[in-house]
C-alpha positions as CSV (number, residue, x, y, z in Angstrom):
1,M,-0.1,-0.1,-0.1
2,D,2.8,2.6,0.9
3,R,4.5,1.6,-2.2
4,I,1.4,2.5,-4.5
5,L,0.8,5.8,-2.4
6,A,4.6,6.8,-3.1
7,E,4.2,6.2,-7.1
8,M,0.9,8.1,-6.8
9,R,2.8,10.7,-4.9
10,E,5.5,10.9,-7.5
11,N,2.9,11.1,-10.7
12,N,1.2,13.9,-9.1
13,P,3.8,16.2,-7.6
14,M,2.1,19.6,-8.2
15,D,-1.2,18.9,-6.4
16,W,-0.6,16.1,-4.1
17,E,-0.1,18.2,-0.9
18,S,-3.6,20.0,-1.7
19,K,-4.9,16.4,-2.2
20,W,-3.7,14.8,1.1
21,K,-5.7,16.7,3.4
22,D,-8.7,15.2,2.1
23,W,-7.4,11.5,2.2
24,P,-8.3,8.8,4.6
25,T,-7.2,8.6,8.2
26,E,-4.3,6.6,9.0
27,K,-6.8,4.0,10.5
28,Q,-8.8,3.9,7.4
29,L,-5.9,3.3,5.3
30,Q,-4.7,0.7,7.7
31,N,-8.1,-0.9,7.4
32,L,-7.8,-0.8,3.4
33,S,-4.3,-2.4,3.7
34,G,-5.8,-5.4,5.6
35,Q,-8.7,-5.7,3.0
36,A,-6.0,-5.8,0.0
37,N,-4.1,-8.9,2.0
38,G,-1.4,-8.8,-0.4
39,L,-3.5,-8.3,-3.4
40,F,-1.8,-5.6,-5.6
41,H,-4.7,-5.2,-7.8
42,Y,-7.1,-4.6,-5.0
43,A,-4.8,-2.0,-3.4
44,A,-4.0,-0.1,-6.7
45,T,-7.7,-0.1,-7.8
46,A,-9.1,1.2,-4.3
47,L,-6.4,3.9,-4.1
48,S,-7.2,5.0,-7.7
49,W,-10.9,5.3,-7.0
50,I,-10.3,7.1,-3.8
51,E,-8.2,9.6,-5.6
52,G,-11.0,10.0,-8.3
53,Q,-13.5,10.7,-5.5
54,I,-11.2,13.2,-4.0
55,D,-11.1,15.0,-7.2
56,K,-14.7,15.1,-7.5
57,H,-15.9,15.5,-4.1
58,G,-13.0,17.0,-2.1
59,T,-13.4,16.6,1.6
60,A,-17.1,15.1,1.2
61,A,-15.6,12.0,-0.2
62,K,-14.4,11.2,3.1
63,R,-17.9,9.8,4.1
64,D,-17.2,6.9,1.3
65,F,-13.9,5.7,2.0
66,D,-15.1,3.2,5.0
67,K,-17.3,1.3,2.2
68,V,-14.0,0.4,0.5
69,A,-13.1,-1.7,3.9
70,Q,-16.6,-3.3,4.3
71,K,-16.6,-7.3,4.0
72,G,-18.1,-8.7,1.0
73,M,-18.6,-12.1,-0.4
74,D,-15.4,-11.4,-2.1
75,P,-13.0,-8.4,-1.3
76,L,-12.2,-7.7,-4.8
77,N,-16.1,-8.1,-6.0
78,H,-17.1,-6.1,-3.3
79,L,-14.8,-2.9,-4.2
80,Y,-16.2,-3.3,-7.8
81,G,-19.3,-3.0,-6.6
82,V,-18.6,0.1,-4.6
83,I,-17.3,1.5,-7.5
84,L,-20.3,0.9,-10.0
85,T,-22.6,2.4,-7.6
86,S,-20.7,5.3,-6.9
87,F,-23.3,7.3,-9.4
88,K,-26.5,6.0,-7.6
89,D,-27.2,9.3,-6.3
90,L,-27.8,11.1,-9.6
91,D,-31.3,12.1,-10.8
92,P,-33.2,9.4,-12.4
93,D,-33.0,10.9,-16.0
94,R,-29.2,11.6,-15.8
95,R,-28.5,8.1,-14.0
96,A,-30.7,6.3,-17.0
97,K,-28.3,8.1,-19.2
98,Q,-25.2,7.2,-17.3
99,L,-26.3,3.5,-17.1
100,L,-26.8,3.2,-21.1
101,G,-23.5,5.0,-21.3
102,F,-21.8,2.4,-19.2
103,H,-23.2,-0.6,-21.3
104,H,-22.2,1.4,-24.6
105,V,-18.7,2.2,-23.6
106,L,-17.6,-0.6,-21.3
107,G,-19.2,-3.2,-23.7
108,T,-17.2,-1.8,-26.8
109,I,-13.9,-2.0,-24.7
110,L,-14.7,-5.6,-23.7
111,V,-15.4,-6.7,-27.5
112,L,-12.6,-4.5,-29.4
113,Q,-10.7,-6.7,-32.0
114,E,-7.6,-4.7,-31.4
115,P,-6.0,-2.5,-28.7
116,S,-7.4,1.1,-29.3
117,T,-6.3,4.3,-27.7
118,I,-9.1,6.4,-25.7
119,R,-9.0,8.6,-28.7
120,Q,-9.9,6.1,-31.0
121,I,-12.4,4.8,-28.9
122,T,-14.1,8.0,-28.6
123,A,-14.1,8.6,-32.5
124,L,-15.7,5.1,-32.6
125,L,-18.4,6.1,-30.1
126,A,-19.3,9.4,-31.7
127,D,-22.9,8.1,-32.0
128,I,-23.4,8.6,-28.5
129,P,-24.9,12.2,-28.1
130,Q,-22.1,14.2,-25.9
131,D,-25.1,16.2,-24.1
132,D,-26.3,12.8,-22.9
133,F,-23.0,10.9,-22.1
134,D,-19.4,12.4,-22.1
135,V,-17.3,9.4,-23.1
136,A,-14.1,10.9,-22.5
137,N,-15.1,12.3,-18.8
138,F,-16.5,9.0,-18.1
139,L,-13.3,6.8,-19.0
140,K,-11.7,9.3,-16.6
141,Q,-13.9,8.6,-13.8
142,F,-13.4,4.7,-14.4
143,C,-9.7,5.1,-14.9
144,S,-9.4,2.9,-11.4
145,V,-10.7,-0.3,-13.5
146,L,-9.1,0.3,-16.7
147,I,-5.3,-0.2,-16.1
148,P,-3.8,2.0,-18.6
149,G,-1.4,0.5,-20.7
150,T,0.8,3.4,-21.3
151,T,1.8,6.6,-19.3
152,T,1.3,9.0,-22.2
153,S,-1.3,11.5,-22.4
154,F,-5.2,10.6,-21.5
155,G,-5.9,10.5,-25.2
156,E,-3.2,8.2,-26.2
157,A,-3.8,5.7,-23.3
158,T,-4.9,2.5,-24.1
159,P,-7.4,1.2,-21.8
160,Q,-6.9,-2.5,-20.6
161,M,-9.7,-4.1,-18.7
162,H,-8.2,-6.5,-15.5
163,K,-9.5,-9.9,-16.0
164,S,-11.1,-10.0,-12.4
165,F,-13.4,-7.0,-13.6
166,R,-14.1,-8.3,-17.0
167,D,-15.4,-11.7,-15.3
168,Y,-17.3,-9.4,-12.5
169,I,-19.4,-7.2,-15.1
170,T,-20.2,-10.2,-17.2
171,S,-21.3,-12.3,-14.4
172,A,-24.2,-12.7,-12.0
173,H,-21.5,-11.0,-9.6
174,A,-22.2,-7.6,-10.7
175,P,-25.5,-5.8,-10.0
176,G,-28.2,-6.6,-12.4
177,E,-28.0,-3.2,-14.0
178,F,-24.4,-3.2,-14.5
179,C,-24.1,-6.9,-16.1
180,I,-22.8,-6.5,-19.6
181,L,-24.1,-9.1,-22.0
182,M,-21.7,-9.8,-24.7
183,G,-24.1,-10.1,-27.5
184,H,-25.4,-7.0,-26.8
185,A,-21.9,-5.4,-26.5
186,Q,-21.4,-6.8,-30.1
187,F,-24.5,-5.4,-31.4
188,V,-24.0,-1.7,-30.0
189,T,-20.3,-1.8,-31.1
190,A,-21.4,-2.7,-34.8
191,R,-23.9,-0.3,-34.8
192,S,-21.4,2.6,-33.8
193,C,-19.1,1.1,-36.8
194,L,-21.8,1.7,-39.1
195,E,-22.8,5.1,-37.9
196,V,-19.2,6.2,-38.6
197,I,-19.0,4.6,-42.0
198,V,-22.3,5.9,-43.1
199,N,-21.9,9.5,-41.7
200,K,-18.5,9.8,-43.3
201,G,-19.9,9.4,-47.0
202,G,-16.8,8.2,-48.4
203,G,-13.9,9.2,-46.3
204,Y,-12.4,8.6,-43.0
205,N,-9.3,9.3,-40.8
206,P,-7.1,7.0,-39.3
207,E,-8.9,7.1,-36.0
208,E,-12.2,5.8,-37.6
209,S,-10.4,3.0,-39.7
210,Y,-11.3,0.7,-37.0
211,S,-15.1,0.9,-38.0
212,V,-14.3,0.1,-41.6
213,R,-12.2,-2.8,-40.8
214,Y,-14.0,-4.8,-38.1
215,W,-17.9,-3.8,-38.4
216,Y,-19.0,-6.9,-40.0
217,Q,-17.0,-9.1,-37.6
218,H,-19.0,-7.4,-34.6
219,L,-22.3,-8.0,-36.3
220,Q,-21.5,-11.6,-37.0
221,E,-20.7,-12.3,-33.6
222,A,-23.6,-10.4,-32.4
223,V,-26.0,-12.7,-34.4
224,E,-24.0,-15.6,-33.2
225,E,-24.8,-14.8,-29.6
226,G,-28.4,-14.7,-30.7
227,V,-29.2,-11.2,-31.2
228,K,-31.5,-10.3,-34.2
229,L,-30.6,-7.0,-35.4
230,E,-32.5,-5.0,-32.8
231,D,-31.5,-3.6,-29.2
232,E,-33.1,-6.2,-26.7
233,R,-31.8,-4.7,-23.6
234,R,-35.0,-4.1,-22.1
235,G,-36.3,-4.0,-18.4
236,K,-36.6,-1.9,-15.7
237,W,-33.1,-0.5,-16.0
238,F,-33.2,0.4,-19.7
239,K,-36.3,2.9,-20.1
240,Q,-34.8,4.7,-23.1
241,M,-34.0,2.5,-25.7
242,A,-32.4,3.3,-29.0
243,D,-34.7,2.9,-32.0
244,D,-35.0,-0.6,-33.3
245,E,-35.1,0.1,-36.7
246,R,-31.3,2.2,-36.6
247,M,-29.4,-0.9,-37.3
248,C,-31.6,-1.9,-40.3
249,N,-31.5,1.8,-41.4
250,L,-27.7,2.0,-41.4
251,L,-27.4,-1.8,-42.9
252,E,-29.8,-0.6,-45.9
253,Q,-27.3,2.5,-46.4
254,M,-24.3,0.3,-46.6
255,V,-25.3,-0.5,-50.2
256,G,-25.0,3.2,-51.3
257,D,-22.4,3.7,-53.9
258,T,-20.4,6.4,-52.2
259,V,-20.7,4.1,-49.0
260,I,-19.5,0.9,-50.7
261,N,-16.5,2.7,-51.8
262,V,-15.6,3.0,-47.9
263,W,-15.6,-1.0,-47.1
264,K,-15.0,-2.6,-50.8
265,T,-11.4,-3.2,-50.0
266,Y,-12.9,-5.9,-47.6
267,S,-15.5,-7.3,-49.8
268,W,-14.3,-10.6,-49.5
269,E,-14.8,-10.7,-45.6
270,V,-17.8,-8.7,-45.7
271,F,-19.3,-11.4,-48.1
272,E,-18.4,-14.4,-45.9
273,A,-19.3,-12.7,-42.6
274,M,-22.7,-11.3,-44.1
275,A,-23.8,-14.4,-45.8
276,T,-23.2,-16.2,-42.2
277,V,-25.2,-13.5,-40.4
278,G,-27.9,-14.1,-43.1
279,W,-28.4,-17.7,-42.4
280,K,-28.3,-17.2,-38.6
281,L,-31.1,-14.6,-39.0
282,L,-33.1,-17.2,-41.2
283,E,-32.6,-19.7,-38.2
284,Q,-33.9,-17.4,-35.9
285,G,-36.7,-16.6,-37.8
286,T,-35.9,-12.8,-38.2
287,D,-38.4,-10.7,-40.0
288,E,-38.1,-10.3,-43.8
289,H,-37.1,-6.6,-43.8
290,R,-34.0,-7.2,-41.7
291,V,-32.8,-10.0,-43.7
292,K,-33.2,-8.4,-47.0
293,A,-31.0,-5.7,-45.8
294,I,-28.3,-8.2,-45.1
295,S,-29.1,-9.9,-48.5
296,N,-28.5,-6.8,-50.3
297,I,-25.0,-6.1,-48.6
298,V,-23.9,-9.8,-49.6
299,T,-25.3,-9.3,-53.3
300,K,-22.9,-6.0,-53.3
301,A,-20.0,-7.9,-51.5
302,K,-19.8,-10.7,-53.7
303,G,-18.4,-9.1,-56.7
304,S,-14.9,-11.2,-57.2
305,V,-16.6,-14.3,-55.7
306,L,-19.6,-14.0,-57.9
307,F,-18.5,-17.4,-59.5
308,L,-19.2,-19.1,-56.3
309,C,-23.1,-18.7,-56.5
310,R,-25.1,-21.7,-57.7
311,P,-27.7,-21.2,-60.4
312,S,-30.5,-22.6,-58.4
313,L,-32.1,-22.9,-55.0
314,P,-31.6,-25.9,-53.0
315,R,-34.5,-28.0,-52.8
316,S,-35.0,-27.5,-49.2
317,L,-35.7,-23.7,-49.9
318,S,-37.5,-24.1,-53.4
319,T,-41.2,-23.8,-51.8
320,L,-40.4,-20.5,-50.5
321,P,-42.7,-17.7,-52.1
322,S,-40.5,-16.2,-55.4
323,H,-39.8,-12.7,-53.7
324,L,-38.1,-14.6,-50.7
325,Q,-36.3,-16.7,-52.8
326,G,-34.5,-13.6,-54.2
327,I,-33.6,-12.7,-50.9
328,V,-32.3,-15.9,-49.7
329,Q,-30.3,-16.4,-53.0
330,P,-27.4,-14.4,-51.8
331,F,-26.7,-16.6,-49.1
332,I,-26.2,-19.6,-51.2
333,A,-22.5,-19.1,-52.2
334,I,-21.3,-19.3,-48.7
335,Q,-22.4,-23.0,-48.3
336,I,-19.1,-23.5,-50.7
337,V,-16.9,-21.2,-48.7
338,R,-18.1,-22.4,-44.9
339,P,-19.1,-25.9,-45.6
340,S,-20.2,-26.3,-42.1
341,I,-23.4,-23.9,-42.8
342,F,-26.1,-26.2,-43.9
343,F,-29.6,-25.1,-45.6
344,M,-32.7,-24.7,-43.7
345,T,-36.3,-24.9,-44.4
346,V,-37.8,-21.6,-43.6
347,D,-41.4,-21.0,-43.2
348,Y,-42.5,-17.6,-44.2
349,S,-45.6,-18.7,-45.5
350,A,-47.6,-19.0,-42.2
């Protein structure tokens, strides 16, 4: 504990003396040290959170210090619970927005396909209205559970979530309103990627290249988790939901000539991923409108792999109405590319 405090003091020489007067008493720090019981990550996380509370609340933060040393079923999980519920006193409307932002931002960090800086993550999440939720400020508040991978400036820091915290917020140990569903996290991240691509209208900067390279992977993984191209996080904690049709509208815009020029470099990967998504949606019984949006992307993407498409439908699909046969046809080529995907009988006649 003393070692961590010394490092914190060394890293903040200019304002440490003004902060120190608001720190816990020696007895409180001894209790915290006993709770850590040699676990470096516990101590580092706790002290980082305390420092953030002091920055935010000053002397008034002292009333929260004893929470950190209270026993729980698991000391580290209990500490995470204290940190997560630290904004419980907000008014209901603001708290609801904070909760949605929590799921969107931390869910995205959980499913990122490659390490990204805070600046890149903020660019990816540009679809979150800043008036409702300040992504950069939120990441600063949660720096105690996002272990920095570098000591550079805040914008260039690469958030790294400790495995214990990852396990906590994706399991039943976390309070229900904070539990992150991986399928939903993939869904909202895919939607954020699509927003970047569609809104750029043909051009993007290096910070936004992640969206172009990985939107289809996030969408595929979301559907493989059982998501049906609609924001399914409903319940008492999620009163303000994004329009369920937004994802479908974005997918429809992905086949515009200008937008195709953005992602056409990855046509083969898009073709394979979206054909897989199409079959999964058929299996789930997803409505025709959403399946058609995917079908149109596959049709545009197949370009160089056009020769793989068979001239006729498999027998199991030949009974579909003619307009549905046209929707399903683009998915057939993927059977040659991915033999493990087999054809299904889909009953849209009811």
